[in-house]
C-alpha positions in Angstrom: 97.3 129.4 91.3 99.8 127.5 93.4 99.4 126.8 97.2 102.0 128.8 99.1 101.2 128.0 102.8 98.7 126.9 105.3 98.6 129.0 108.5 97.7 127.7 112.0 97.4 129.5 115.3 99.2 127.5 118.0 100.0 128.1 121.7 103.8 127.8 121.4 105.1 128.5 117.9 108.7 128.6 118.8 108.7 125.2 120.4 106.5 123.8 117.7 108.7 125.1 114.9 111.8 123.6 116.5 110.0 120.2 116.8 108.8 120.2 113.2 112.3 121.2 111.9 114.0 118.5 114.0 111.4 115.7 113.5 109.6 116.4 110.2 112.5 117.7 108.1 110.9 121.2 107.6 113.2 124.1 107.0 112.8 127.6 108.5 112.3 130.2 105.8 111.3 133.2 107.9 110.5 134.0 111.5 109.7 137.0 113.7 111.3 137.2 117.2 108.5 139.3 118.6 104.9 138.3 119.2 103.1 136.6 117.4 106.3 134.6 116.9 105.5 133.7 113.3 107.5 130.9 111.7 107.3 129.9 108.0 108.5 126.3 107.6 109.0 124.8 104.1 108.7 121.2 103.2 111.6 119.3 101.5 110.4 120.5 98.0 110.7 124.1 99.2 107.5 124.9 97.4 104.9 124.6 100.2 105.0 126.1 103.6 103.3 125.9 107.0 103.0 129.1 108.9 102.6 128.8 112.7 102.0 131.8 115.0 100.2 132.7 118.2 97.7 135.4 117.3 95.3 136.0 118.9 96.6 134.0 121.9 93.2 133.4 123.4 91.9 131.8 120.2 94.1 128.7 119.7 91.8 125.9 118.5 91.5 122.9 120.8 93.5 120.7 118.4 93.8 117.8 120.8 90.0 117.6 121.2 89.3 117.8 117.4 88.7 114.7 115.4 91.8 114.2 113.1 89.6 114.3 110.1 88.4 117.8 111.0 92.0 119.0 110.5 95.3 117.3 109.9 98.5 118.0 108.1 99.6 115.2 105.8 103.2 114.4 104.8 104.4 112.0 102.2 106.5 109.2 103.8 108.6 106.7 102.0 108.5 104.5 105.2 105.6 105.2 107.5 106.5 102.5 109.9 110.0 103.9 110.5 108.7 107.5 110.6 106.0 106.5 113.0 108.5 105.0 115.4 110.8 108.1 115.2 107.9 110.4 115.8 106.6 108.4 118.7 110.0 108.6 120.4 109.9 112.4 119.8 106.7 112.8 121.7 104.0 112.2 119.1 101.1 109.9 119.9 99.5 107.3 117.7 95.8 107.8 116.7 95.2 105.3 113.9 96.9 103.3 111.2 95.4 102.1 107.9 96.7 99.8 105.2 94.4 100.1 102.3 93.6 97.4 99.7 95.5 99.3 97.0 98.8 99.1 99.1 98.6 102.6 100.5 99.8 103.0 104.1 98.4 105.9 106.2 99.4 106.6 109.8 97.6 109.3 111.9 99.4 110.8 114.8 99.2 113.8 117.0 102.2 116.0 117.6 103.1 116.9 121.2 100.6 119.9 121.1 97.7 117.7 119.9 97.7 118.7 116.2 96.9 115.7 114.0 99.4 114.8 111.4 99.3 112.0 108.8 102.1 110.0 107.2 101.1 108.9 103.7 102.6 106.3 101.5 100.3 106.1 98.6 100.3 103.1 96.2 99.9 105.7 93.4 101.4 109.0 94.4 99.0 111.9 94.3 101.7 114.6 93.9 103.9 115.3 90.9 107.6 115.2 91.3 
């Protein structure tokens, strides 16, 4: 089997989808105008998507209070330092940054809604292609 998408319930899917398209390079594949305002956003490979929606509205997890290792969305980054700077200027906040002994560079941030996201430059890439 192949992973198609990860789905997350968020408070403001329209604003969040716009931010991820503008700042993370995701591409809108499909959306619904009516509630629950579902947005499917594809990564640059076009083979993996993130689905964001607001349903049920009263059950949005408290992402900002969750430890980033409970849930985070990781992105491959060729230049985590530059991407970190861009995202901080776009409203993200820095959580942690690690430079591992093998040369990997990991940056943990929170998007403007508190959802943890990680920038990964692995010394040995984990994904094919």
